C-alpha positions in Angstrom: 5.3 13.5 0.3 6.8 17.5 0.9 2.7 18.7 1.4 2.4 16.4 4.4 5.1 14.9 5.5 3.8 13.6 8.9 1.5 11.5 7.0 1.6 8.2 6.1 0.5 6.4 2.6 0.1 4.1 0.7 -1.9 2.4 -2.9 -4.7 0.3 -2.5 -4.0 -2.9 -5.3 -6.2 -5.3 -6.8 -4.6 -8.4 -7.4 -7.8 -10.9 -7.2 -7.1 -11.4 -11.0 -3.6 -9.7 -12.1 -0.8 -10.4 -9.5 0.8 -6.9 -8.5 3.7 -6.4 -10.4 7.1 -6.4 -9.1 8.2 -3.2 -9.6 5.6 -1.5 -8.9 5.9 -2.9 -5.9 9.0 -1.8 -5.1 9.4 1.8 -7.0 6.8 2.6 -4.2 8.7 1.2 -1.9 11.1 3.4 -2.2 9.5 6.5 -1.2 8.4 5.0 1.4 4.7 3.8 -0.1 3.3 0.9 1.3 1.3 -2.2 -0.5 -1.6 -2.6 0.3 -4.0 -5.7 -1.6 -6.1 -6.9 -1.8 -6.6 -10.1 -1.3 -4.4 -9.3 1.8 -7.0 -7.6 3.2 -7.9 -9.2 6.5 -4.3 -8.6 7.7 -4.4 -4.9 7.5 -8.0 -3.1 7.3 -7.7 -3.4 10.9 -5.2 -1.7 11.0 -5.9 1.6 9.1 -8.7 1.5 11.6 -6.4 2.4 14.3 -4.5 5.0 12.2 
């Protein structure tokens, strides 16, 4: 994040077979990293086209 301070950071997580652990999501959110789950792809895929 220090190298690119004006960047957005995302983690693409495949939760189709195994749910995303709360500890995983919360630890990334502490660093302002957004977790994008595969199961909610329809909700966030159009947003990424804008970014």
